[in-house]
C-alpha positions in Angstrom: 276.7 134.2 -14.4 280.2 134.5 -16.0 280.5 132.8 -19.4 283.8 131.7 -20.7 283.0 132.0 -24.4 281.4 134.7 -26.5 277.9 134.4 -27.9 277.4 132.3 -31.0 275.5 134.4 -33.6 273.9 133.0 -36.8 271.7 134.6 -39.4 268.7 132.5 -40.3 267.2 133.0 -43.8 263.7 131.6 -43.8 261.0 131.4 -46.5 262.8 133.0 -49.4 262.9 136.7 -48.5 262.3 136.9 -44.8 260.5 135.1 -42.0 257.4 137.3 -42.0 254.7 136.2 -44.5 254.6 139.3 -46.7 258.2 140.5 -46.3 258.7 140.3 -50.1 256.2 143.1 -50.5 258.0 145.4 -48.2 261.7 144.7 -49.0 263.8 146.4 -51.6 264.5 144.3 -54.7 262.7 142.2 -57.2 260.2 139.5 -56.4 262.3 136.8 -57.9 265.6 137.7 -56.1 265.5 134.6 -54.1 266.1 132.4 -57.1 269.3 134.3 -58.1 272.8 133.6 -57.0 273.5 137.3 -56.4 270.9 137.3 -53.6 272.7 134.5 -51.6 276.2 135.8 -52.3 275.2 139.2 -50.8 273.8 137.4 -47.7 277.1 135.4 -47.3 279.3 138.4 -47.8 277.3 140.5 -45.4 277.3 137.9 -42.7 281.1 137.3 -43.0 281.7 141.1 -42.9 279.7 141.1 -39.6 281.9 138.2 -38.3 278.7 136.1 -37.8 279.4 132.5 -37.0 277.1 131.1 -39.7 274.3 131.6 -42.2 271.5 129.2 -41.5 269.2 128.2 -44.4 265.9 126.6 -43.9 264.5 124.3 -46.6 260.8 123.7 -47.2 261.2 121.2 -50.0 257.8 122.2 -51.4 255.5 125.2 -51.4 252.5 122.9 -50.6 251.7 125.0 -47.4 251.7 128.4 -49.0 251.0 127.7 -52.7 251.8 130.7 -54.9 250.9 133.3 -52.2 254.5 134.0 -51.2 258.1 133.1 -52.0 259.4 130.0 -50.2 262.9 128.9 -49.5 262.5 125.6 -51.5 265.7 125.8 -53.5 268.2 122.9 -52.9 270.0 124.0 -49.7 273.4 122.4 -50.4 273.6 124.0 -53.9 272.8 127.4 -52.5 275.4 127.0 -49.7 278.0 126.0 -52.3 277.4 129.3 -54.1 277.7 131.2 -50.8 280.9 129.3 -49.8 282.5 130.2 -53.1 282.6 133.9 -52.3 283.5 133.7 -48.6 286.3 132.3 -46.5 285.2 132.0 -42.8 281.5 132.2 -42.2 279.8 128.8 -41.4 277.2 127.4 -43.9 274.3 125.6 -42.2 271.8 123.8 -44.4 268.6 121.8 -43.6 268.0 118.4 -44.9 265.1 116.2 -43.8 265.6 112.7 -42.4 262.1 111.8 -43.5 262.5 112.5 -47.2 266.2 111.7 -47.9 268.5 108.8 -47.7 271.5 108.7 -45.2 274.1 108.0 -47.9 273.2 110.9 -50.0 273.0 113.4 -47.1 276.4 112.2 -45.7 277.9 112.6 -49.2 276.2 115.9 -49.8 277.4 117.7 -46.6 280.8 116.1 -46.6 281.3 117.4 -50.1 280.3 120.9 -48.9 282.7 120.6 -46.0 285.5 119.8 -48.3 284.6 122.5 -50.9 284.5 125.2 -48.1 287.5 124.2 -46.1 285.5 122.9 -43.1 282.6 125.3 -42.8 279.6 123.0 -43.4 276.8 122.1 -41.0 273.8 119.9 -41.5 270.5 121.0 -39.8 268.8 117.7 -39.2 265.0 117.8 -39.1 262.1 115.4 -39.3 259.5 116.7 -41.7 256.2 117.6 -40.0 254.3 119.0 -43.0 251.8 116.7 -44.6 252.1 118.5 -47.9 255.6 117.3 -48.3 254.6 113.6 -48.3 252.5 114.2 -51.4 255.7 115.0 -53.4 257.4 111.6 -52.7 254.7 109.0 -53.5 255.2 107.2 -50.2 251.8 107.5 -48.6 250.8 109.9 -45.8 253.2 111.7 -43.6 254.5 109.2 -40.9 253.5 110.0 -37.3 256.0 111.6 -35.0 257.2 108.3 -33.4 258.0 106.8 -36.8 259.7 110.0 -38.0 262.0 110.1 -34.9 262.8 106.4 -35.1 263.9 106.9 -38.7 265.9 110.0 -37.7 267.7 108.2 -35.0 268.9 105.4 -37.3 269.5 107.9 -40.1 271.9 109.9 -38.0 273.8 106.9 -36.8 274.4 105.9 -40.5 275.5 109.4 -41.5 278.0 109.7 -38.7 279.4 106.2 -39.4 279.8 107.2 -43.1 281.5 110.4 -42.2 283.9 108.4 -39.9 284.5 105.6 -42.5 287.9 107.1 -43.4 290.4 107.4 -40.6 292.2 110.7 -40.2 295.4 109.5 -41.8 293.9 107.1 -44.3 294.9 109.2 -47.3 298.6 108.5 -48.1 299.1 110.0 -51.5 302.5 108.5 -52.1 303.1 108.9 -55.8 306.5 106.9 -55.8 304.9 103.8 -54.3 301.6 104.3 -55.9 299.7 104.1 -52.6 296.8 106.6 -52.7 295.1 105.5 -49.5 295.7 102.9 -46.8 292.9 100.4 -47.4 293.1 99.2 -43.8 292.0 102.6 -42.7 289.0 102.9 -45.0 286.1 101.0 -43.5 282.9 99.7 -44.8 280.2 100.4 -42.2 278.0 97.4 -43.1 275.0 98.9 -41.4 271.9 96.7 -41.3 269.0 98.1 -39.3 265.3 98.2 -39.1 265.1 100.9 -41.8 268.4 101.1 -43.6 271.0 98.9 -45.1 274.1 100.8 -46.0 277.5 99.2 -46.9 279.7 102.3 -47.0 282.2 103.7 -47.0 282.0 107.2 -48.3 284.0 107.5 -51.6 286.4 110.2 -50.3 288.5 111.1 -47.3 287.4 112.5 -44.0 286.5 116.2 -44.1 288.4 119.1 -42.6 286.2 119.3 -39.5 286.5 115.5 -39.0 282.8 115.6 -39.8 280.4 118.5 -40.5 278.7 120.1 -37.5 275.2 118.8 -36.8 272.4 121.2 -35.9 269.1 119.7 -34.7 265.7 121.2 -33.9 263.1 119.3 -31.8 261.6 120.0 -28.4 259.3 117.0 -27.9 260.5 114.4 -25.5 261.9 112.3 -28.5 263.4 115.5 -30.0 265.2 116.5 -26.7 266.6 113.0 -26.3 267.8 113.1 -29.9 269.4 116.5 -29.2 271.2 115.3 -26.1 272.5 112.2 -27.9 273.4 113.5 -31.3 273.5 117.3 -31.8 276.4 119.7 -31.7 274.0 122.7 -31.9 270.4 122.7 -30.9 267.9 125.2 -32.4 264.8 126.0 -30.5 261.8 128.3 -30.2 261.5 129.9 -26.7 259.6 133.1 -26.1 260.2 133.3 -22.4 263.4 133.5 -20.4 262.1 130.7 -18.0 261.3 128.5 -21.0 264.7 129.1 -22.5 266.5 128.3 -19.3 264.6 125.1 -18.7 265.2 124.0 -22.2 269.0 124.6 -22.2 269.3 123.0 -18.7 267.4 119.9 -19.8 269.5 119.5 -23.1 272.7 119.7 -21.0 271.4 117.2 -18.5 270.4 114.8 -21.3 273.8 115.2 -23.0 275.6 114.3 -19.7 273.3 111.2 -19.4 274.6 110.1 -22.7 278.2 110.4 -21.6 278.8 113.7 -23.4 280.3 116.9 -22.0 277.4 119.3 -21.7 279.6 122.1 -23.0 279.9 120.2 -26.3 276.3 121.1 -27.1 275.4 124.7 -27.9 271.7 125.8 -27.5 270.7 128.6 -29.8 267.1 129.8 -29.5 265.7 131.7 -32.4 265.2 135.5 -31.9 263.5 137.8 -34.5 265.0 141.2 -34.3 263.6 144.5 -35.7 266.3 147.1 -35.2 266.3 150.9 -35.7 268.6 153.7 -34.7 265.8 154.9 -32.4 263.0 152.9 -30.8 260.4 154.8 -32.8 262.2 153.8 -36.1 262.2 150.2 -35.0 258.5 150.2 -34.1 257.6 151.9 -37.4 259.5 149.0 -39.2 257.6 146.5 -37.1 254.3 148.1 -37.8 254.9 148.1 -41.5 255.8 144.4 -41.5 253.0 143.4 -39.3 250.2 145.5 -41.0 251.2 144.3 -44.5 250.1 140.7 -43.5 246.3 140.3 -43.6 244.9 139.3 -40.1 243.5 136.1 -41.5 247.1 135.1 -42.4 248.3 135.9 -38.9 245.5 133.8 -37.5 246.2 130.9 -39.8 249.9 130.9 -38.6 248.8 130.9 -35.0 246.4 128.1 -35.8 249.2 126.1 -37.3 251.6 126.7 -34.3 248.9 125.7 -31.8 246.7 123.3 -33.5 243.6 125.3 -32.5 241.0 125.9 -35.2 241.0 129.5 -36.6 237.3 129.9 -35.5 238.5 129.3 -31.9 240.9 132.3 -32.1 238.9 135.3 -31.1 241.0 138.4 -31.3 240.0 140.0 -28.0 239.8 136.9 -25.8 242.5 134.8 -24.3 243.9 131.8 -26.1 241.7 128.8 -25.8 244.2 126.5 -24.0 241.4 124.3 -22.9 241.0 123.1 -26.5 244.7 122.2 -27.0 245.3 118.5 -27.7 248.1 116.7 -25.8 251.6 117.0 -27.2 251.6 113.4 -28.3 248.6 114.0 -30.4 249.8 117.2 -32.0 251.1 116.8 -35.5 253.1 120.0 -35.7 256.1 121.3 -33.9 255.7 120.7 -30.2 258.5 123.1 -29.2 257.0 125.9 -31.3 253.5 125.3 -29.7 254.9 125.2 -26.1 256.8 128.5 -26.7 253.8 130.4 -28.0 251.3 129.0 -25.6 253.7 129.6 -22.7 254.0 133.2 -23.6 250.2 133.7 -23.8 249.6 132.0 -20.5 252.5 133.7 -18.6 251.4 137.2 -19.7 247.7 136.6 -19.9 247.5 137.7 -23.5 244.5 138.0 -25.8 244.9 136.5 -29.2 245.4 140.0 -30.7 248.1 140.8 -28.1 249.7 137.5 -28.7 249.9 138.1 -32.5 251.4 141.5 -31.8 254.0 140.1 -29.4 254.7 136.8 -31.4 254.0 137.3 -35.1 256.3 134.3 -35.6 257.1 131.1 -33.5 260.2 132.9 -32.3 260.9 135.5 -29.6 260.7 138.9 -31.2 262.6 141.9 -29.9 261.9 145.4 -31.3 264.2 148.4 -30.5 267.5 150.1 -30.7 270.7 148.0 -30.9 271.2 148.7 -27.2 267.7 147.3 -26.4 268.2 144.3 -28.5 271.6 143.6 -27.1 270.0 144.0 -23.6 267.5 141.2 -24.4 270.3 138.9 -25.7 272.6 139.6 -22.8 269.9 138.9 -20.3 269.3 135.3 -21.6 273.0 134.7 -22.2 274.1 135.7 -18.8 271.3 133.8 -17.2 272.5 130.6 -18.8 269.4 130.3 -21.0 271.3 130.4 -24.3 274.8 129.9 -25.8 273.9 132.4 -28.5 271.1 133.0 -31.0 269.9 132.2 -34.4 268.7 135.6 -35.6 265.5 135.1 -37.5 265.6 137.7 -40.2 262.1 139.1 -40.7 263.1 140.7 -44.0 266.1 140.2 -46.3 268.4 142.0 -46.9 267.4 144.8 -44.7 267.3 143.0 -41.3 270.7 141.4 -42.0 272.1 144.8 -42.8 270.7 146.1 -39.4 272.2 143.2 -37.5 275.6 143.6 -39.0 275.8 147.5 -39.0 273.9 148.2 -35.8 273.7 145.3 -33.5 277.1 143.5 -34.0 279.1 146.6 -33.0 277.1 146.9 -29.8 277.6 143.2 -28.9 281.3 143.5 -29.6 281.5 146.7 -27.5 280.0 144.8 -24.5 282.5 141.9 -25.0 279.6 139.5 -25.8 280.8 138.7 -29.4 284.2 138.0 -30.9 285.9 140.7 -32.9 287.1 138.3 -35.6 287.1 134.6 -36.6 289.7 132.9 -34.5 289.9 129.6 -36.5 289.5 128.1 -40.0 286.6 125.7 -39.4 283.1 126.3 -38.2 283.5 123.6 -35.5 286.4 125.4 -33.9 284.8 128.8 -34.2 281.7 127.4 -32.3 284.0 126.2 -29.6 283.1 122.5 -30.2 285.5 119.7 -29.5 287.2 117.9 -32.4 285.1 115.4 -34.2 287.1 112.4 -32.8 285.8 113.4 -29.4 282.2 113.6 -30.4 281.3 110.1 -31.7 277.6 109.3 -31.4 276.9 107.5 -28.1 274.9 104.2 -28.3 
């Protein structure tokens, strides 16, 4: 399959110092690096040196799941991205903010501010919080069920976009002689009154350089896929198999078209965890060090969380007990993550031990030389199963250095990745249409 555009490549920074549970024990650097600005400045500068489209920050809000056992990426995302934006000029800055535990006005203001401050490089990763421990930090009772979380997210997003578009493109006049700062007729109150929110608007400042920040979304349940098709510019997903990835991207494009959108205006980026070495043996040694550092009970606890199976049902040398899985609609965790991991186990008839080795995280892991990793990426890209990848860094800074110094040159050599940024804004570098052409369908 011929693709007209190059791959989109982002670096995803998860859980403080790397995606793998005990990455902080293996990496170079102090244990408290992840709360220092120098740590994030280095990430941003390295990503920009490698011409990556964006740096993607997760946000856990709380360490309720892990306690004090490991560092968590619970710093305020927008603040960290502002630090990263101050030392870079082109790399995109993607930050997570929950629709379950924020208000639309503050999220719209926060990310529009970031977009202005960075010259059009901001993106909001819209998530519905699925972690019960987070609810305890907000005094609002137990975590809402999935149906209520997604209903809130739908209305939340409509309000955010309306606020971002409350100033017309040419509303700012700035005529000092006449004293006209802005044309009041082109600055609109949104007067939103809905089941969950009442927001008058407008935002207190002009439209941003991108028209509006880019919207990332992650959700693979039926409600999540519908939301992605209707609202998202970029969809982040977990897909271990080529078949699952192809089905997901095809489905998202179909849903986008059903909402009256151009399917090419939605980019699907599966997560891919890469462990890269100049030889395959070196890469596998890195993988073994990372895997063996994590106690087996921690690996099992992670698999239990992704699947909903009790730890005692996860016998290392037996197949995954798929007969004990509850239906998707009864599962409290991430449906997409579960489908991905279970699909891999079933497809390749893996024991629990083999599954943990192949999938130590919820995302497809590739271990090998730059050529081998590029082969895996090219296979999915050419098959139409991905528009690019969020590279899930198992350890920071080491894995990012390997991506930039080893993998990027190989992708560029194959003509799969751009040689340099072609535009000023993240939206344009992603190949997305201008914001005026991507208003939220009803």
